[in-house]
Residue, then its C-alpha position, 0 to 999 in steps of 0.5 A: x500500500x503506497x498511500x494512506x487509506x481511510x477506513x470508516x467503521x459504522x455501527x448498525x442502526x437500532x435493531x428491531x429485536x434484542x440480541x438475546x431474543x433474535x438471531x439476526x434481527x433487521x432494523x427497527x423504524x428508528x434504525x432505518x431513520x438512523x441509517x438515512x441520517x448518515x447520508x449528509x456525513x458522506x455527501x461531502x468530500x470523503x477522501x477518494x470517494x470515487x474509489x471508496x468501497x462499501x462493505x457490510x457484515x452479513x447480518x441484516x441490521x448491518x446490510x440494512x444500515x448500508x442500503x441508503x448509502x449504497x443507493x445514494x452512491x449507486x454502488x454495491x455493498x460487498x459482504x464480509x464475514x470477517x466483520x460479523x458480530x462476536x460469535x456466540x455459537x452454542x450460547x442459547x438465546x436466553x443465556x446471551x445477556x449474561x454471556x455478553x456481560x462477562x465478555x464485555x468486562x474481559x481483557x484480551x489475554x483472558x479470552x479463549x482462542x475462538x475470540x482471538x481468531x474472530x478478532x484476527x479475521x476482522x483485523x485482516x479484513x481491515x488490513x486488506x483494504x487498498x482504498x477508502x472503505x466504509x464498513x457497516x458492522x457491530x459494537x464488538x467488532x468496532x471495539x475489537x478493531x479500535x482496541x487493537x489499533x490503540x494497543x488496548x487490552x480491553x474488549x470494550x474500549x468505548x460504546x459507539x452509538x447507533x450509526x456512529x462513524x469511527x475513522x481509522x487510517x492505514x498507512x504503511x501497514x500501520x493502523x491508527x485511530x483518527x476519531x472515535x464515533x459518537x458514543x453513548x451508553x447503549x444497551x448492546x443486547 
């Protein structure tokens, strides 16, 4: 990579159901409105906008958040499994809240290998970017990537609001934080 590449990490809009009651909920009406409200932020001068890529998690709430910008830019959205939300295979829906609360309080040295592999897949998806890229993803993915860029061992380094935009910069194989997105205390589930 010969030039710096800006990466935008957008948390999906508000989901129609909580994470402990639905496997893959779409957006609520408020979430659709939040996704549409992103357009002014990306109507101005995004560096290298003509070549910018749109990439989404395969989950409905991320894809639905990407849809208004994709339509506005007349551009397809690539699906990237590497930016899918934290894997919870084997955790029953009714146990997810307790499981996630425990994970969110952890530090990377204390978590199991599957979570490290999940973070590494997301990191590799980010490092593979050759041009400006807008990722539509999830709370924990954003935290995993920002934490790694900052060298922070916490699994949760900040609480991105729905449709907040966090900006990273790839330069010469290094990744640095440019700006955190809008944060608020939200119920992740």
